[in-house]
SERO-4910 file (N, C-alpha, C, O; in steps of 0.05 Angstrom, whole numbers):
BEGIN
 pado doro    nc1    nc2    nc3   cac1   cac2   cac3    cc1    cc2    cc3    oc1    oc2    oc3
  Met    A   -321   -136   -260   -323   -130   -237   -330    -93   -227   -316    -75   -237
  Gln    A   -346    -89   -214   -344    -61   -202   -331    -61   -172   -336    -76   -153
  Phe    A   -316    -42   -174   -306    -38   -147   -305    -12   -137   -294      6   -149
  Arg    A   -317     -8   -112   -326     21   -102   -304     35    -85   -296     59    -85
  Lys    A   -296     14    -70   -274     23    -53   -255     22    -49   -255     14    -26
  Leu    A   -226     26    -55   -200      9    -59   -187     24    -46   -188     48    -45
  Leu    A   -162     -1    -26   -147     12    -10   -119      7    -27   -115    -11    -43
  Val    A    -99     29    -19    -75     19    -35    -50     22     -6    -44     45      0
  Pro    A    -38      2      7    -17      7     25      3     16     11      6      4    -10
  Val    A     22     37     17     48     44      7     62     46     20     57     49     44
  Ala    A     91     44      7    112     45     26    137     55     -1    130     65    -23
  Asp    A    157     51      5    182     68      4    193     51    -22    216     43    -21
  Asn    A    180     45    -42    186     21    -63    174     29    -91    154     43    -91
  Pro    A    186     17   -117    178     22   -137    145      6   -137    125     18   -145
  Glu    A    144    -16   -129    119    -27   -136     98    -13   -123     74    -12   -131
  Ser    A    109     -1   -100     82     19    -87     72     39   -111     49     44   -117
  Glu    A     91     47   -120     80     75   -145     61     60   -165     40     70   -171
  Arg    A     72     32   -176     54     21   -195     31     10   -182     13      4   -197
  Ala    A     28      6   -160      3     -3   -153    -12     28   -145    -35     26   -151
  Met    A     -8     42   -138    -24     69   -133    -31     76   -168    -54     85   -172
  Asp    A    -18     74   -188    -28     86   -215    -39     66   -219    -61     73   -228
  Val    A    -39     35   -217    -66     23   -222    -84     26   -208   -103     26   -223
  Ala    A    -94     29   -180   -110     39   -164   -122     58   -173   -146     59   -171
  Cys    A   -103     83   -187   -123    101   -200   -134    102   -224   -150    120   -229
  Arg    A   -126     81   -247   -135     76   -272   -159     67   -266   -179     77   -276
  Leu    A   -164     38   -240   -186     30   -239   -204     52   -221   -227     53   -228
  Ala    A   -198     66   -204   -221     89   -194   -223    111   -218   -235    132   -215
  Asp    A   -215    105   -233   -228    124   -251   -245    120   -274   -263    136   -280
  Glu    A   -241    102   -285   -256     80   -294   -277     75   -280   -296     84   -294
  His    A   -284     68   -266   -302     52   -240   -317     78   -228   -341     78   -223
  Gly    A   -298    103   -223   -319    118   -202   -318    112   -173   -334    119   -156
  Ala    A   -292     92   -171   -290     89   -140   -269    115   -124   -254    134   -130
  Ser    A   -278    102   -104   -258    117    -79   -228    104    -74   -224     79    -77
  Ile    A   -209    119    -67   -183    113    -62   -173    113    -24   -168    134    -12
  Ala    A   -173    100    -18   -154     99      9   -130     97      3   -127     81    -16
  Val    A   -101    110     12    -78    108     18    -72    102     45    -85    111     64
  Leu    A    -49     83     47    -45     80     73    -15     77     83      0     65     67
  His    A     -7     83     98     21     78    102     27     66    126     41     84    136
  Val    A     27     48    143     35     38    170     66     40    177     86     34    165
  Val    A     58     55    207     89     64    213     97     41    234     87     42    256
  Glu    A    109     26    230    110      1    250    124      8    273    146     19    269
  Ile    A    115      4    297    131      8    324    141    -17    324    129    -37    316
  Pro    A    169    -14    334    185    -36    349    178    -45    370    176    -27    387
  Pro    A    170    -72    382    165    -86    402    177    -67    437    165    -65    459
  Val    A    210    -54    428    214    -48    447    203    -22    457    211    -11    477
  Leu    A    181    -13    441    174     18    442    143     13    447    131     -7    439
  Pro    A    129     39    467    105     36    469     86     46    443     94     64    429
  Leu    A     65     35    439     52     39    420     48     67    403     43     71    380
  Gly    A     52     84    426     48    114    422     67    125    428     67    146    442
  Ala    A     90    113    419    123    124    413    120    143    391    108    136    371
  His    A    130    165    392    136    182    370    154    178    355    177    176    364
  Met    A    148    175    321    169    159    309    175    184    284    172    182    260
  Thr    A    181    202    295    186    228    280    192    226    240    178    229    220
  Thr    A    217    219    246    227    205    227    206    187    206    196    196    186
  Glu    A    204    168    213    186    155    196    156    166    193    143    162    172
  Glu    A    147    178    212    119    201    203    126    219    181    108    227    165
  Gln    A    151    226    178    156    251    164    164    241    129    164    253    108
  Ser    A    171    212    137    172    197    114    145    195    100    140    202     77
  Ala    A    127    184    118    104    170    120     86    192     94     76    184     73
  His    A     89    222    105     81    232     96     84    249     73     66    263     64
  Arg    A    106    247     63    127    247     38    112    224     14    111    229    -10
  Leu    A    101    200     28     98    178     14     64    186      2     55    185    -21
  Leu    A     50    194     28     24    202     21     17    223     -5     -4    223    -18
  Glu    A     41    243     -7     33    271    -20     49    258    -47     47    270    -68
  Arg    A     61    236    -45     69    228    -75     51    209    -88     51    203   -111
  Ser    A     37    201    -72     11    183    -78    -14    209    -86    -28    209   -106
  Ala    A    -13    221    -73    -32    243    -75    -29    261   -104    -48    271   -117
  Ala    A     -3    264   -110      1    269   -133     -6    258   -155    -20    269   -171
  Val    A      4    230   -157     -3    207   -178    -35    211   -185    -43    212   -208
  Ala    A    -52    215   -161    -94    212   -161    -96    234   -170   -115    235   -186
  Asp    A    -85    253   -168    -83    283   -185    -86    282   -220   -103    291   -236
  Arg    A    -63    267   -223    -60    265   -250    -85    248   -268    -89    248   -292
  Tyr    A    -96    237   -250   -118    218   -260   -144    235   -251   -164    220   -249
  Gly    A   -147    254   -246   -166    271   -225   -179    257   -209   -203    261   -209
  Val    A   -172    239   -193   -187    222   -171   -176    222   -147   -153    215   -139
  Gly    A   -202    235   -130   -185    238    -99   -175    216    -84   -178    193    -93
  Val    A   -162    221    -61   -156    198    -41   -154    207    -16   -146    228     -7
  Ser    A   -162    189     -7   -161    194     34   -132    186     47   -127    162     47
  Pro    A   -118    200     54    -92    189     60    -86    184     83    -83    205     97
  Arg    A    -84    164     95    -87    151    121    -51    146    133    -31    141    119
  Ile    A    -52    148    161    -22    135    180    -29    123    195    -44    137    209
  Leu    A    -29    101    203    -28     80    220      3     73    236     24     69    224
  His    A      0     72    260     15     63    279      5     32    287    -17     28    297
  Asp    A     23     12    282     23     -6    291     40    -23    298     61    -11    299
  Arg    A     45    -48    304     75    -69    311     71    -81    280     89    -75    265
  Val    A     50    -98    268     57   -110    240     33    -95    215      9    -98    213
  Ala    A     47    -85    204     39    -74    175     15    -91    164     -7    -80    160
  Gly    A     17   -113    161     -1   -134    148    -28   -139    165    -49   -146    155
  Glu    A    -27   -136    181    -49   -139    201    -66   -114    207    -91   -114    210
  Ala    A    -48    -93    208    -57    -59    215    -72    -62    179    -93    -49    180
  Ile    A    -68    -73    154    -75    -62    138   -109    -77    130   -131    -67    128
  Val    A    -98   -110    128   -130   -120    138   -145   -117    161   -163   -133    164
  Gly    A   -141    -99    179   -154    -90    193   -166    -70    186   -190    -73    191
  Phe    A   -160    -43    172   -164    -17    158   -189    -28    137   -211    -19    134
  Ala    A   -177    -52    123   -191    -61     99   -218    -70    112   -238    -61    102
  Ala    A   -220    -88    135   -248    -92    140   -269    -71    156   -294    -72    157
  Arg    A   -255    -54    167   -264    -34    184   -278     -7    161   -296      9    167
  His    A   -264     -8    138   -279     21    120   -284      3     95   -278      9     72
  Gly    A   -296    -26    104   -319    -38     77   -300    -35     49   -313    -25     31
  Ile    A   -269    -41     42   -257    -38     27   -258    -57      9   -257    -79     20
  Glu    A   -261    -60    -22   -270    -82    -31   -242    -91    -47   -239   -113    -58
  Leu    A   -230    -79    -48   -203    -84    -62   -181    -75    -54   -181    -51    -47
  Ile    A   -158    -89    -52   -130    -79    -33   -116    -83    -54   -116   -106    -64
  Val    A    -99    -62    -66    -83    -56    -95    -47    -54    -75    -40    -37    -60
  Ile    A    -40    -68    -79    -11    -77    -66      6    -76    -82      3    -88   -103
  Gly    A     35    -58    -75     63    -70    -98     73    -92    -79     75    -91    -55
  Ala    A     80   -111    -94     94   -135    -80    128   -132    -88    137   -128   -110
  Arg    A    132   -133    -79    172   -138    -83    180   -157    -78    169   -166    -57
  Arg    A    199   -174    -89    198   -205    -90    227   -201    -71    246   -185    -70
  Lys    A    221   -220    -61    242   -238    -31    266   -258    -49    262   -271    -69
  Arg    A    287   -256    -35    302   -277    -50    296   -307    -38    302   -329    -47
  Arg    A    285   -301    -18    280   -332     -2    255   -339    -11    250   -359    -23
  Arg    A    236   -320     -4    210   -326    -12    191   -312    -32    184   -288    -30
  Pro    A    183   -327    -49    161   -298    -61    150   -265    -63    146   -249    -81
  Phe    A    148   -268    -39    142   -241    -24    148   -235     -2    155   -253     13
  Gly    A    147   -207      8    148   -203     33    137   -205     61    121   -186     58
  Ser    A    134   -210     78    121   -220    104     88   -206    102     69   -221    107
  Thr    A     84   -177     95     68   -158     96     45   -169     71     22   -176     75
  Val    A     59   -168     45     40   -176     30     27   -201     38      3   -200     39
  Glu    A     42   -227     46     34   -253     54     14   -243     69     -7   -247     57
  Gln    A     11   -232     89    -12   -226    111    -33   -218     97    -56   -226     96
  Val    A    -19   -200     86    -45   -186     67    -67   -205     54    -91   -203     59
  Leu    A    -51   -226     36    -65   -244     25    -72   -269     33    -84   -283     17
  Arg    A    -66   -279     59    -79   -298     74   -104   -284     92   -124   -297     99
  Lys    A   -101   -263     97   -111   -251    121   -143   -231    108   -162   -233    123
  Ala    A   -144   -220     90   -154   -201     79   -176   -215     71   -172   -235     57
  Asp    A   -210   -206     80   -233   -204     74   -240   -193     49   -263   -197     41
  Cys    A   -225   -181     35   -230   -170      4   -218   -190    -13   -208   -212     -9
  Arg    A   -225   -172    -37   -201   -192    -66   -168   -166    -57   -167   -144    -46
  Val    A   -151   -180    -67   -122   -168    -69   -116   -167    -93   -123   -186   -106
  Leu    A   -104   -150   -105    -88   -148   -131    -62   -138   -127    -54   -116   -121
  Met    A    -52   -158   -132    -11   -154   -122      5   -136   -146      8   -148   -167
  Ile    A     14   -115   -146     36   -106   -167     60   -113   -163     69   -112   -140
  Gly    A     74   -123   -185    106   -128   -178    114   -109   -198    102    -96   -216
  Ala    A    139   -111   -189    163    -96   -205    173    -93   -239    186   -112   -247
  Ala    A    168    -75   -256    170    -82   -279    194   -106   -296    208   -118   -279
  Ala    A    199   -112   -321    211   -126   -325    228   -118   -320    242   -125   -300
  Glu    A    234    -92   -343    253    -72   -341    276    -70   -315    301    -69   -316
  Ala    A    256    -70   -292    268    -56   -272    277    -81   -258    298    -78   -246
  Glu    A    267   -102   -257    277   -129   -259    301   -139   -271    317   -153   -259
  Ala    A    302   -133   -291    331   -138   -306    359   -121   -295    382   -129   -295
  Val    A    350    -98   -288    365    -80   -277    375    -83   -252    397    -73   -247
  Thr    A    359    -96   -233    365   -101   -210    378   -134   -213    391   -143   -194
  Ala    A    374   -148   -234    389   -169   -227    420   -169   -237    437   -183   -226
  Ala    A    425   -150   -258    449   -141   -272    469   -129   -243    494   -131   -240
  Ala    A    449   -116   -225    465    -90   -212    483   -107   -188    498    -94   -173
***
């Protein structure tokens, strides 16, 4: 399959870093473009236009790290930060508006559910294909031992 437009939603976790790595490999092999997205979730008690300075600074650092990964592969990225109430809905909406063909998303395992609510929403609502990237086996073993 050929994918020309990829989306990698990133969070501060190892699964997102692995998803970025996989997306860069795919983009390099197929000449695809990558949009890297971080959603700053705005709590319901605040207006959507609220300044979330700490979260925005973290988002910029995440996008810089993602760009550094892409640089190693010689792949360009389009970094984006969105402010929304629900990350999953923001990701799906972004993908639909920008004609994304594949979302590569890091999927962190949860104790009571297979994945977090963001990944579940993306899987249920995305109009395009979704590739989930989980934790490496050794990382899971270290986490389980801790």
